[in-house]
C-alpha positions as CSV (number, residue, x, y, z in Angstrom):
1,M,5.4,52.1,118.3
2,P,8.4,49.7,118.0
3,A,9.5,48.4,114.6
4,S,7.6,45.3,113.4
5,P,9.2,41.8,114.2
6,A,9.6,41.1,110.5
7,R,11.6,44.4,109.9
8,R,13.6,43.8,113.0
9,C,14.5,40.4,111.7
10,A,15.4,41.8,108.3
11,F,17.5,44.6,109.9
12,R,19.5,42.1,112.0
13,V,20.2,40.1,108.8
14,V,21.3,43.2,106.9
15,R,23.6,44.3,109.7
16,R,25.2,40.9,110.0
17,V,25.9,40.8,106.3
18,F,27.2,44.3,105.9
19,D,29.0,44.7,109.2
20,E,30.0,41.2,110.2
21,G,30.6,39.5,106.9
22,A,27.8,36.9,107.5
23,F,26.3,35.0,104.6
24,A,22.8,36.2,103.9
25,D,21.1,32.9,103.6
26,R,22.6,31.4,106.8
27,A,22.0,34.7,108.7
28,F,18.4,34.8,107.6
29,R,17.7,31.2,108.7
30,A,19.2,31.8,112.1
31,E,17.4,35.2,112.6
32,A,14.0,34.0,111.4
33,A,14.2,31.0,113.7
34,R,15.1,33.3,116.6
35,A,12.3,35.6,115.8
36,N,9.8,32.7,115.5
37,L,8.1,34.5,112.6
38,D,4.9,33.1,111.0
39,A,5.0,32.2,107.3
40,R,3.8,35.6,106.0
41,D,6.2,37.6,108.2
42,R,9.1,35.2,107.3
43,A,8.5,35.7,103.6
44,F,8.3,39.5,104.0
45,A,11.5,39.6,106.1
46,Q,13.4,37.5,103.7
47,H,12.3,39.6,100.7
48,L,13.2,42.8,102.5
49,A,16.6,41.6,103.7
50,Y,17.6,40.1,100.4
51,T,16.4,43.1,98.4
52,T,18.4,45.5,100.6
53,V,21.6,43.4,100.2
54,Q,21.1,42.9,96.5
55,R,20.4,46.6,95.8
56,R,23.2,48.1,97.9
57,A,24.8,50.0,95.1
58,T,21.6,51.7,93.9
59,L,20.4,52.3,97.4
60,D,23.7,54.0,98.3
61,H,23.5,56.2,95.2
62,V,20.0,57.4,96.3
63,I,21.1,58.0,99.9
64,A,24.0,60.0,98.7
65,K,21.6,62.2,96.7
66,L,19.3,62.7,99.6
67,S,21.7,63.1,102.6
68,S,24.1,65.8,103.6
69,R,26.6,63.0,104.2
70,P,27.6,60.1,101.9
71,P,26.7,56.6,103.1
72,E,30.3,55.6,103.8
73,E,30.5,58.5,106.4
74,L,27.3,57.4,108.3
75,D,27.3,55.3,111.4
76,A,26.8,51.7,110.3
77,P,23.4,51.2,112.0
78,L,22.0,54.4,110.5
79,R,23.4,53.6,107.1
80,D,21.9,50.1,107.1
81,A,18.5,51.3,108.4
82,L,18.5,53.9,105.6
83,R,19.4,51.2,103.0
84,M,16.5,49.1,104.2
85,G,14.1,52.1,104.3
86,V,14.9,53.2,100.8
87,A,14.6,49.6,99.6
88,Q,11.0,49.6,100.8
89,V,10.2,52.9,99.0
90,L,11.8,51.7,95.8
91,Y,11.4,48.0,95.5
92,V,8.8,46.6,98.0
93,G,5.6,47.7,96.5
94,S,3.4,46.4,99.4
95,V,4.8,48.9,101.8
96,P,3.2,52.4,102.1
97,A,5.7,55.2,102.1
98,R,4.6,56.4,105.5
99,A,5.3,53.0,107.0
100,A,8.7,52.8,105.4
101,V,9.5,56.2,106.9
102,S,8.2,55.6,110.5
103,E,9.7,52.0,110.7
104,T,13.1,53.2,109.5
105,V,13.2,55.9,112.1
106,E,12.2,53.4,114.8
107,L,15.0,51.0,113.8
108,A,17.5,53.8,113.9
109,K,16.3,54.7,117.4
110,E,16.5,51.2,118.6
111,A,20.1,50.9,117.2
112,G,21.1,53.8,119.5
113,G,22.6,57.3,118.9
114,G,21.0,60.4,117.5
115,G,20.9,59.2,113.9
116,F,17.2,58.8,113.9
117,R,16.8,62.5,113.3
118,L,18.8,62.2,110.1
119,A,16.9,59.0,109.3
120,N,13.6,60.9,109.5
121,A,14.8,63.7,107.2
122,V,16.3,61.4,104.6
123,M,13.4,59.0,104.5
124,R,10.9,61.9,104.1
125,R,12.9,63.0,101.1
126,A,13.1,59.4,99.8
127,A,9.4,59.1,99.9
128,R,9.1,62.1,97.7
129,D,12.2,61.9,95.4
130,A,13.8,58.4,95.4
131,Q,11.7,57.0,92.5
132,G,12.6,60.0,90.3
133,I,16.3,59.6,91.1
134,V,16.3,56.0,89.9
135,A,14.1,56.8,86.9
136,R,16.7,59.3,85.6
137,L,19.4,56.5,85.5
138,D,19.9,54.5,82.2
139,E,21.5,51.2,81.2
140,T,23.3,52.3,78.0
141,T,26.7,51.2,79.2
142,P,28.0,48.4,81.4
143,V,28.9,50.9,84.2
144,R,25.4,52.5,84.1
145,A,23.7,49.2,83.9
146,A,25.7,48.0,86.9
147,L,24.4,51.0,88.9
148,V,20.8,50.6,87.9
149,N,20.8,46.8,88.6
150,S,23.2,47.0,91.5
151,H,25.9,44.7,90.3
152,P,29.7,45.1,90.4
153,E,31.0,46.9,87.4
154,W,33.5,44.1,86.5
155,V,30.6,41.6,86.4
156,A,28.5,43.9,84.2
157,R,31.4,44.3,81.8
158,M,32.1,40.6,81.6
159,W,28.5,39.7,80.8
160,W,28.3,42.6,78.3
161,D,31.1,41.1,76.4
162,A,30.1,37.4,76.8
163,L,26.3,37.7,76.3
164,G,25.7,41.0,74.5
165,P,24.1,44.1,76.0
166,D,20.4,42.9,75.9
167,E,21.1,39.5,77.5
168,A,23.4,41.1,80.1
169,R,20.8,43.6,81.1
170,A,18.1,40.9,81.3
171,L,20.3,38.7,83.4
172,M,21.1,41.5,85.9
173,R,17.4,42.4,86.2
174,R,16.5,38.7,86.8
175,N,19.2,38.4,89.5
176,N,17.3,41.0,91.6
177,E,14.1,38.9,91.6
178,P,13.3,36.1,94.1
179,A,14.9,32.8,93.3
180,E,12.8,29.9,92.1
181,S,12.3,27.4,95.0
182,A,12.9,23.9,94.0
183,V,13.2,20.6,95.8
184,R,14.4,17.1,95.0
185,A,12.3,14.2,96.2
186,N,14.8,11.7,97.7
187,T,13.8,8.6,95.7
188,L,15.6,6.4,98.3
189,K,12.7,7.1,100.6
190,T,9.8,8.6,98.5
191,T,8.6,9.7,95.1
192,A,8.0,13.1,93.6
193,A,4.2,12.4,93.5
194,A,4.1,11.4,97.2
195,L,6.2,14.3,98.2
196,A,3.9,16.7,96.3
197,Q,1.0,15.3,98.3
198,A,2.9,15.7,101.6
199,L,4.0,19.3,101.1
200,P,1.5,21.8,102.4
201,V,2.1,24.2,99.4
202,R,1.3,24.1,95.7
203,T,4.0,22.5,93.5
204,R,4.6,21.7,89.9
205,P,6.8,19.1,88.2
206,A,10.4,20.2,87.3
207,D,11.2,20.0,83.5
208,E,13.6,17.2,82.6
209,L,13.7,16.0,86.2
210,P,11.3,13.3,87.3
211,E,12.4,13.7,91.0
212,G,12.2,17.5,91.0
213,L,9.4,19.8,92.2
214,V,9.1,23.6,91.9
215,L,7.3,25.3,94.9
216,E,4.8,27.9,93.9
217,E,4.4,29.3,97.4
218,P,6.8,30.3,100.1
219,Y,7.8,27.4,102.5
220,D,10.5,26.9,105.0
221,L,12.0,23.7,103.5
222,H,14.9,23.5,106.0
223,G,12.6,23.7,108.9
224,S,10.1,21.1,107.7
225,P,9.7,17.6,109.1
226,L,10.1,16.3,105.5
227,F,13.6,17.7,105.5
228,A,14.4,16.2,108.9
229,S,13.1,12.7,107.8
230,G,15.3,12.9,104.6
231,D,12.3,12.8,102.2
232,L,13.5,16.0,100.4
233,M,16.6,18.0,99.6
234,P,16.3,21.7,98.7
235,Q,18.1,21.9,95.4
236,S,17.8,24.1,92.3
237,R,16.9,22.5,89.0
238,G,20.3,23.5,87.6
239,S,22.0,21.6,90.4
240,M,19.8,18.5,89.8
241,L,20.7,18.5,86.1
242,V,24.4,18.0,86.9
243,S,23.9,14.5,88.4
244,R,21.5,13.7,85.6
245,M,24.1,14.5,83.0
246,L,26.7,12.4,84.9
247,D,24.2,9.6,84.4
248,P,25.6,7.2,87.1
249,Q,24.5,3.6,86.9
250,P,23.8,1.1,89.7
251,G,26.9,-0.9,90.6
252,E,29.4,1.7,89.4
253,R,32.2,3.4,91.3
254,V,31.7,7.2,91.3
255,L,34.0,9.9,92.6
256,D,32.5,13.3,93.7
257,L,35.2,16.0,94.2
258,C,34.6,19.2,96.1
259,A,31.4,17.5,97.2
260,A,29.9,19.4,100.1
261,P,27.2,20.0,101.2
262,G,26.2,16.8,99.3
263,A,23.1,17.7,97.3
264,K,24.6,16.3,94.1
265,T,26.3,13.5,96.0
266,T,23.1,12.2,97.5
267,H,21.3,12.7,94.1
268,I,24.0,10.4,92.5
269,A,23.3,7.8,95.2
270,A,19.6,7.9,94.6
271,L,20.0,7.6,90.8
272,M,22.2,4.5,91.6
273,R,19.5,3.1,93.9
274,N,22.2,2.8,96.6
275,E,24.0,0.1,94.6
276,G,27.7,0.6,94.0
277,E,30.0,3.1,95.7
278,V,30.3,6.9,95.8
279,I,33.4,8.4,97.3
280,A,32.8,12.1,98.2
281,V,35.8,14.3,98.9
282,E,35.6,17.7,100.7
283,K,38.5,19.8,101.9
284,H,36.9,21.9,104.7
285,P,36.2,20.1,108.0
286,G,32.9,21.8,108.7
287,R,31.6,21.2,105.2
288,A,32.8,17.6,105.2
289,K,30.8,17.1,108.4
290,A,27.7,18.6,106.8
291,L,28.2,16.3,103.8
292,A,28.3,13.2,106.0
293,E,25.2,14.4,107.9
294,N,23.3,15.0,104.7
295,A,24.2,11.5,103.4
296,E,23.0,9.9,106.6
297,R,19.8,12.0,106.7
298,L,18.9,11.0,103.2
299,G,19.8,7.3,103.7
300,A,22.6,7.4,101.1
301,S,24.5,4.5,102.7
302,M,26.7,3.9,99.6
303,V,28.3,7.4,100.1
304,H,31.7,7.4,101.8
305,S,32.7,10.9,102.7
306,R,36.3,11.8,103.1
307,Q,37.9,15.0,104.3
308,G,40.8,15.8,102.0
309,D,42.2,17.9,99.2
310,S,40.5,17.1,95.9
311,R,43.7,17.9,94.0
312,E,45.2,14.7,95.5
313,V,44.7,11.6,93.5
314,L,43.0,8.8,95.4
315,E,43.1,6.1,92.8
316,R,44.4,6.3,89.3
317,A,41.9,5.2,86.6
318,G,39.8,3.8,89.5
319,F,36.3,5.3,88.8
320,D,33.6,4.8,86.2
321,R,32.5,8.4,86.6
322,V,34.0,11.5,88.2
323,L,32.1,14.7,89.0
324,L,34.1,17.8,89.7
325,D,32.1,20.8,90.9
326,P,35.1,23.1,91.9
327,P,35.2,26.3,93.8
328,C,34.0,29.1,91.5
329,S,32.8,32.7,91.6
330,D,29.2,31.6,92.2
331,L,27.8,34.2,89.9
332,G,24.9,32.0,88.9
333,T,23.5,32.1,92.4
334,L,22.9,35.8,92.9
335,Q,19.2,35.4,93.3
336,A,19.4,33.0,96.2
337,R,22.6,34.3,97.7
338,P,22.3,38.1,97.4
339,D,25.6,38.9,99.2
340,V,27.8,36.9,96.7
341,R,28.0,39.7,94.2
342,W,29.8,41.9,96.8
343,R,32.2,39.2,97.9
344,K,34.0,38.6,94.6
345,D,36.2,40.6,92.3
346,A,38.1,40.1,89.1
347,A,41.1,38.9,91.0
348,T,39.0,36.2,92.5
349,V,38.5,34.7,89.1
350,D,42.3,34.8,88.4
351,R,42.9,32.7,91.5
352,L,40.0,30.3,90.8
353,V,41.1,29.5,87.3
354,A,44.4,28.1,88.4
355,E,42.7,26.0,91.1
356,Q,40.1,24.7,88.6
357,D,42.8,23.6,86.2
358,A,44.7,21.7,88.9
359,L,41.4,20.0,90.0
360,L,40.6,19.0,86.5
361,D,44.0,17.4,86.1
362,A,43.5,15.4,89.3
363,A,40.0,14.4,88.3
364,A,41.1,13.2,84.8
365,E,43.7,10.9,86.3
366,Q,41.0,9.0,88.2
367,V,38.7,8.3,85.3
368,R,39.0,4.7,84.0
369,P,39.5,4.2,80.3
370,G,36.1,4.6,78.7
371,G,34.8,6.4,81.7
372,M,33.1,9.8,82.1
373,L,34.2,13.1,83.6
374,V,31.6,15.9,84.3
375,Y,32.8,19.4,85.1
376,S,30.2,21.8,86.5
377,T,30.1,25.3,88.0
378,C,27.4,27.5,89.4
379,T,28.8,30.6,87.7
380,I,28.4,32.6,84.5
381,S,32.0,33.3,83.7
382,P,33.6,32.2,80.4
383,R,37.1,32.0,81.9
384,E,35.8,29.5,84.5
385,N,33.5,27.6,82.1
386,E,34.0,27.2,78.4
387,E,37.6,28.3,78.4
388,R,38.5,25.8,81.1
389,M,37.0,22.9,79.3
390,V,38.6,23.9,75.9
391,A,42.0,24.1,77.6
392,F,41.4,20.8,79.4
393,L,40.6,19.0,76.1
394,D,43.6,20.6,74.4
395,N,45.9,19.3,77.2
396,H,44.3,15.9,77.6
397,P,44.1,14.2,74.1
398,D,42.8,11.0,75.7
399,F,39.5,12.9,76.5
400,S,36.9,14.1,74.1
401,A,33.7,16.1,74.6
402,D,30.7,14.0,75.0
403,G,27.9,16.2,73.7
404,S,27.9,20.0,73.7
405,F,28.5,22.2,76.7
406,R,25.3,23.2,78.6
407,R,24.9,26.7,80.0
408,L,21.9,27.7,82.1
409,L,21.0,31.3,82.6
410,P,18.5,32.5,85.2
411,H,16.7,35.0,82.9
412,R,16.3,32.3,80.2
413,D,16.0,29.0,82.1
414,G,14.4,30.2,85.4
415,T,16.9,28.4,87.6
416,D,20.5,29.1,88.9
417,G,23.1,29.9,86.4
418,F,25.1,26.7,85.7
419,F,27.7,25.4,83.3
420,I,27.9,21.6,82.7
421,A,30.4,19.8,80.4
422,R,30.9,16.1,79.9
423,A,34.1,14.5,78.6
424,R,34.8,10.8,77.9
425,R,38.1,9.1,78.3
426,S,39.2,7.0,75.3
427,A,39.1,3.2,75.9
């Protein structure tokens, strides 16, 4: 029997991520649409693909224990099929071991070559021994916790130091669970209550966010007619909180830097009831185009998108409020973006810190006296968060903190990891 359509879809996503450098979320949307999966198969395929990508380090450790050849010496299709097969044995409880074995062998056959024979041998051993191999691991040090929870060692060490061992372990465990699915009702077109009635899945209100809903069942938001009509924007509760803390008022001038894809930009426009002006700046042409398209789809007519470098000053002291959401290491999004953990390293943070400082300097110049600056990131990294704002306030005596810094953690707050700081310019 050929492999099931859901597993084929997941396998194509895994291969594109590991072998072509594709982003997991984008690859999954494309492959699921191509496979035309129903809701149940789509949810299973996404869970399987994301779990395989997230758990790569642990899966490779198990494969190395069960195979005569280490994972890095295996042909890529065989290696990826084994990763997905062992992921089913270890982490996808709904899959019987015999199904994980037979389907992995079929995927290896379909990928070509004679590797399916090794796949059969390794998977039979995995069905018997994989759970025991993982059970013998412990989390007593950052390096060991990184292996058990399949995170880069540098991330585990950073969180160990910043949060303490217990919180670091809890955060890493939470990062391997499915992300909360949240959506913002576009109040330029509808209300949260009306959207909840229109959605074909169960929802609940989002804490602190009158326009937010949390979905309690799987649903393809990007493929829904409500998305096409601009009634909703898929957006985490953490992301929605950023615009709420900016607190834009109708009639003001607002500058949104590094603005794509526009979830926060269009939220700002909705909070301002489309009265005033929002200038949204994005450097990359493709992302700037997506920003403009999202603003048009959501009816945010007050948004003027510009392609350009956010380090360049558009208008000194010209804006009531400025939002800066700079490039960051994205370590708060590891649930929804499982490949991110493998794309960054400690040197990435060194580069980003310098860029964040330059962007903060440019943002500060454009805040009017008495105006507000909000700095936010979707990462959990003290150097990119608290340390950046402390340095900024030390170097800009005309700004003072407006309230305490806010840090959201997935294992504690249930949403993406975010850092949000607000500073007011003296009048």
